[in-house]
C-alpha positions, -999 to 999 in steps of 0.1 A, spaced: -822 -27 -106 -807 -58 -116 -772 -56 -111 -743 -73 -129 -732 -109 -128 -706 -126 -142 -699 -165 -142 -661 -177 -137 -663 -215 -144 -631 -227 -132 -611 -215 -96 -583 -225 -108 -557 -206 -112 -570 -185 -143 -606 -187 -131 -594 -171 -95 -570 -146 -110 -599 -137 -132 -627 -137 -106 -599 -112 -89 -597 -86 -121 -637 -85 -127 -647 -83 -90 -617 -47 -83 -622 -36 -120 -661 -31 -105 -676 -47 -138 -702 -71 -115 -708 -92 -91 -686 -128 -94 -703 -162 -90 -669 -184 -93 -682 -220 -97 -659 -256 -99 -666 -289 -89 -640 -292 -63 -660 -291 -30 -644 -259 -8 -618 -242 -31 -642 -223 -51 -664 -210 -20 -628 -206 2 -612 -185 -29 -643 -162 -33 -643 -155 8 -606 -141 0 -619 -119 -27 -643 -111 -1 -621 -101 28 -602 -76 3 -626 -55 -7 -629 -32 20 -593 -24 13 -589 -21 -26 -624 -3 -22 -649 -21 -40 -683 -32 -37 -686 -62 -60 -700 -91 -40 -679 -126 -50 -694 -156 -40 -682 -199 -45 -706 -225 -56 -701 -263 -70 -733 -265 -90 -752 -236 -110 -777 -222 -92 -764 -198 -82 -754 -185 -115 -783 -178 -132 -792 -149 -152 -753 -140 -156 -748 -112 -180 -714 -130 -191 -704 -166 -185 -669 -171 -190 -652 -207 -193 -623 -218 -181 -620 -253 -160 -605 -279 -182 -571 -304 -182 -534 -290 -188 -518 -313 -217 -500 -343 -196 -474 -365 -201 -482 -390 -224 -514 -372 -236 -517 -364 -274 -535 -335 -288 -563 -352 -293 -567 -365 -259 -571 -332 -243 -592 -321 -274 -617 -354 -262 -614 -349 -222 -618 -310 -222 -650 -311 -249 -666 -332 -226 -656 -311 -193 -668 -281 -214 -703 -292 -231 -711 -302 -194 -701 -269 -180 -713 -246 -207 -749 -269 -206 -758 -261 -176 -746 -223 -170 -766 -218 -205 -796 -230 -193 -801 -205 -160 -783 -179 -187 -800 -176 -219 -794 -141 -225 -757 -145 -216 -733 -140 -237 -701 -167 -232 -663 -158 -231 -642 -194 -237 -607 -199 -222 -603 -233 -227 -580 -253 -245 -573 -260 -273 -596 -225 -274 -609 -229 -309 -628 -261 -311 -644 -254 -278 -660 -220 -289 -675 -249 -314 -682 -271 -281 -703 -242 -269 -720 -234 -297 -730 -266 -304 -746 -278 -267 -760 -241 -261 -773 -231 -291 -767 -195 -290 -759 -174 -322 -721 -166 -330 -726 -128 -315 -728 -142 -281 -698 -170 -283 -666 -154 -281 -630 -172 -276 -602 -149 -256 -570 -164 -275 -563 -133 -302 -559 -102 -274 -534 -131 -252 -514 -133 -287 -513 -99 -296 -505 -89 -256 -473 -110 -255 -461 -100 -290 -465 -59 -277 -448 -67 -246 -418 -87 -266 -418 -55 -293 -416 -31 -264 -390 -51 -246 -364 -53 -278 -374 -19 -287 -372 -3 -252 -400 16 -253 -436 11 -238 -459 -13 -241 -485 11 -246 -468 23 -281 -471 -9 -298 -500 -19 -317 -507 -55 -333 -522 -76 -350 -526 -112 -346 -558 -131 -370 -554 -169 -368 -556 -201 -343 -543 -195 -310 -507 -207 -306 -488 -224 -335 -518 -217 -360 -518 -180 -352 -507 -157 -378 -497 -126 -367 -486 -97 -395 -461 -72 -391 -472 -45 -419 -499 -42 -393 -482 -40 -356 -469 -6 -353 -445 17 -327 -465 48 -328 -480 46 -359 -448 37 -376 -443 -1 -391 -424 -20 -370 -404 -36 -401 -390 1 -406 -377 -4 -369 -365 -39 -370 -343 -60 -393 -368 -90 -407 -347 -115 -387 -356 -104 -351 -390 -97 -363 -389 -136 -370 -372 -142 -338 -400 -120 -319 -430 -139 -338 -415 -176 -331 -408 -169 -297 -448 -153 -291 -460 -184 -313 -448 -207 -289 -476 -191 -261 -476 -204 -231 -451 -229 -232 -424 -212 -224 -439 -197 -186 -450 -237 -182 -405 -250 -192 -399 -226 -165 -422 -230 -140 -420 -269 -145 -458 -263 -129 -485 -247 -138 -491 -226 -165 -501 -189 -175 -527 -171 -156 -523 -135 -153 -522 -127 -190 -546 -147 -202 -573 -132 -169 -564 -96 -181 -572 -108 -217 -603 -116 -208 -612 -89 -184 -602 -61 -220 -630 -80 -232 -654 -82 -209 -650 -44 -199 -657 -39 -231 -692 -59 -237 -703 -49 -205 -693 -15 -210 -706 -13 -243 -665 3 -252 -670 -16 -291 -634 -20 -289 -616 -41 -323 -602 -65 -303 -588 -100 -319 -611 -124 -314 -620 -161 -323 -650 -156 -343 -672 -185 -358 -667 -172 -395 -695 -169 -419 -679 -158 -455 -658 -129 -436 -619 -131 -451 -634 -154 -473 -637 -184 -446 -671 -198 -428 -682 -224 -403 -648 -225 -385 -634 -211 -353 -606 -182 -364 -592 -155 -349 -605 -121 -366 -606 -85 -357 -643 -82 -343 -656 -53 -320 -672 -61 -286 -703 -41 -272 -736 -45 -252 -746 -72 -277 -713 -91 -281 -698 -99 -312 -708 -68 -332 -695 -72 -365 -658 -86 -381 -634 -57 -395 -624 -71 -430 -588 -57 -448 -572 -65 -477 -545 -95 -466 -517 -106 -492 -514 -134 -512 -494 -148 -486 -510 -136 -455 -545 -152 -470 -525 -188 -472 -518 -186 -441 -551 -176 -426 -563 -199 -445 -541 -229 -437 -551 -225 -400 -583 -225 -405 -579 -257 -422 -562 -270 -389 -587 -256 -368 -613 -270 -387 -599 -305 -391 -597 -311 -353 -632 -297 -353 -642 -330 -373 -629 -347 -348 -650 -332 -320 -676 -367 -306 -710 -366 -322 -729 -373 -288 -718 -337 -275 -749 -324 -252 -764 -354 -246 -778 -360 -218 
């Protein structure tokens, strides 16, 4: 019987932590790939040596090429540059688009039946890069952003209300980061709308903090960025796909008419199962919510139009 194989591209903090979670969660054998010689091999060896202590038998292999990734069930793309001083958002997008295109093209060439999970920023636009160079249908490319944004909102609300994070459910639509569209009326604490538990001023402040994304973490760390929460978000998505859990999770999806939007990557609730993205869950938005979602989608589409036309070219 073929063992489940998961490729994680990028052995930095996000990629290595993701590999850690996937292996210890016993979701499958993991191949950690990076261009830096020795780094994925060293981190993989460290994870293998932890296996007897934490009681799992998943293999973890490090590699600098894609031969070891062949026939992967899942490809998780985490590699990319962080924004540096003096670098514009467009500069970052162009640089990461080239990285993502090269990596996804090579990985998908040897794993034609895989599902791709995108993590590299700018997330929604990088999903489009993956779609173009892989040739995969939209069902097999999903962006990890909504799960992370929702988790951050839930964590802040739980702290504010002094309740368990498990009691808080939240919903965030739209693009990742500044483009996110939180929906407080669909955010509840054990079924009670948060709008009945907190004044609007506090809700707005928490939403604003959530929209800052990992920026707050970057400021605190001075160097580096968030990786524990992103890795946890990836784990939940991979687990739902491989175990066919069919969880309804907010993910970046290539919309084709849903919510009145087409040909753009936007965070929406979708069902994740063995076939990948198995359907978008639509629901009625207010005029204001629809307008904010349309604006978010418009911002993403404008950035998509700036992508180089020769992505994936040999």
